[in-house]
N, C-alpha and C positions, 0 to 999 in steps of 0.2 A: 307594408313592405311589398314591393312588386316581386313577381317571380324572377325577373332578370336580376334584380339586386340580391335576391335570396340565393340563387344559384352562383352568382359571382362571389358572394361571401363564402358559400360552401366550397367553391373551387379554391379560393385563396387559403382557407383554413386547411384544406386537404393538401395543398402544396407545401404549406408550412410543416404539417405533420410528416409528410414524406421526407422533407429535407432533414428534420431533426431526428427522425427514426432510422433512416436508411443511409445517412451520410454522417456517421458518428465521428467524433474526434478521436484521433489516434492516441492522444494523451490519456483519454478516459480508460483505455484498456490497460494502462500501466499501473503497477502497484509496487510498493517497497518489497524488497526480497525478504525471505525468511532464512535465518542462519542458525545453525546449531554448532556448539563446541563439542567435539568428540575427544575421548581420552588420548593423551599423548602416548607415543610408542617409541621404542628403540632408545630409551633413556640410558645414558652413560654418566660418567663423572663430569663430563664437560659439555654434553649436548643432548638433544632429544628431537623427535619429530612431532610437531603439532598438527592436529587433524581437525577438520571441520566438514560441514555439509551445508549446501545452500539450495534454496528454491527461488527461481526468479523468472518472471514472464518476459524479461528483456535481458540483454547482455549485462553482466555484473562484474564488479571488481571485489576481490576478497583478500583479506589479510588477517594477521594475528597481532595481538599486543601481549607482551609477557613481562614478568618481573619477579623478584623474590618477595617472599612474605616479609622478610626482615626489612626490606626497603620500603614497605608500606603499600605494596600493590593491593588494591582494594578487593573486597569480596564481591563487588558488583561493578561491572564495566559500564561506561556510558559512551555515547557517540562523540562527546567532546573531551574525553579524558586525555591527559598528557602523561600520566604515570607509566613507568615501564618503557619498553622498547617495542617499536612497531616494525613488522616485517614489510618487505616490498610488496605492494599490491600485485595480484595476479588477475588477469582478465579471463572470464568464462562466458560462454554463450548462454542463451536462455535455456532453462531446463529444470527438472525436478530431481531432488535427491542427488545433486552433483557433489561428489567428494573432492576435497582439496587438502593439501598438506604443505608444510614448510619445515625443513630441517634447520635447526638452530645450533650454534656452537658457542664456545666461549663462556659457558655457564660455570658457576662456582660449584665445586664438588661438595657433596654432603649437604645440600641446601634444598629447602622446599621452595618450589616455584609455582606461580599461578599464571594462567593465561586465559584468553577469550578470543573468539572469532568475530570478525567484522565483515559486513557485506554492504555494498553501495551500488545502486543503479540510478537511473534518471528520476525515479520517484522518491528516493530517500535512502538514508543510511540506517542500518540496524546492527545490533550486537547480540552475541550469544551469551550464555551463562558462563560463569567462571569455573574452571577446573584446576586441579593442582597435581603436581607430580614431584617426586624427590630425585635428585641426582645422586649417583653412587658416591660413597665416601672417598673413593680413590681406586686407581688401577684400571679404570675404563670399563669395568664389568657392567653387564646389563642389570638393571633394577626393575623388578616387576612393579609396575605402577598400580597404585590403589587410588583411582581418581576420586576426588571429593567434589561433589556438586553443591554449591552454596545456595542453590535455589534459583528460580528464573528471574529474569529482569522484571521489575514491577510493570504491571499492565498499564496500557495507555500510551499515547504518543509521547515520545521523548525529544523530538525535534520538530521544528516548524514544518518541514516537509511531510513528516508523518502525520501531524495534525491536519494539514491541508488534504492529505490523502484520505483521512478518516471523514472529514467534512464532505469531500467529493463523493465518497461512497454513499453517504446519507442522502445528499442532494440528488444523486443519480437515481436512487429509488423513488424519491419524491417526484422527480421529473417524469419517470415512466408511469407512475400511478396517476398523476394528474393528466397526462396525455391520454391514457386509457379512458379515464372519465370523460375527457373532452370529446373523444371519438364517439363514445356512447351517447352523449348529449346531442352531438351533431346528427347522428343517425336517427335518434328519437325526434328531433326537430324536423328533419326531412320527412319522416313518416307522418307526423302531424300535419305538416303543410300539404302533403299530397293526399292525405285521407280526410282532411278537414272540410273539403268542399267549399272553401272560402268562409267558413264559420269564423266570426270575429274572435270568439273565445279560443278556438283551436289555434288560430294564427297568433294570438297573444301568448299562449302557452309555448308555442314553438319558438317564438321570438325570445322569450325568456330563457329557454334552454340554450339557444345560440349565444345569448349574452353570457350565461354561466360557462359555456364551452370556451368562449373567448377569454374570459377571466382565468379559467384553468390553464389555458395555453400561455398567457402572459406570466402567471405565477410560476409555471414550470420553467419558462425561459429565464426568469429572474433567479430561480433556484439554481439553475445551471451555471449562473455567473457568480454565485456566492464565493466559491473557492478562489476564483481569480481576484475578486474584490478584496478578500481577506489577505491574500498574498501580496497584493499591491499596497495595501494600507498598513499592514503590520509586520511584514517579513521582508 
């Protein structure tokens, strides 16, 4: 390998590394929100205020779904459920620990109700745990709620978008690790070329390191495309 070809290869690899490291995709910074169902307040014989809290790196829509225990409202909410009644979504900006609430009316008196909070941004939809509250038996008086938490939503992705987000997080780490190794191998190869004094063995070892660096870059770029490939093929 001539010096001109070596430095041309080194320059090309450096340009590729600069592009993928310093011009990141805006979608890579996005992730599904995190939502929490908080205890209901201001419960009367016919209404209550549902409360929640959300964390999101981008703008997000939030809402609640509620229903009575007697009607079969489940102990665990899912992003695809149709049971109960959904409130109108509210849009919030990006932020951490953002509270939100919705007052509901028309509830049956003296009845146990369940509800859960939902949140959705461009990276996916998530749902909080189920809480319950009773309405007063009559007369419109305030009832002190004793919220019952039926446990967290089972761990793991529950929608296609959440699965893609999980895969994307893993492949991003693989991408960064492989690029770091590639840079190290390129620098070692350059050192061996410059310090080898034309020694055939040193040149061969440096060439081998460049090959491994190139392989690492190719694998890193392929890993970056896995989430897109899965989304296009299966979702």
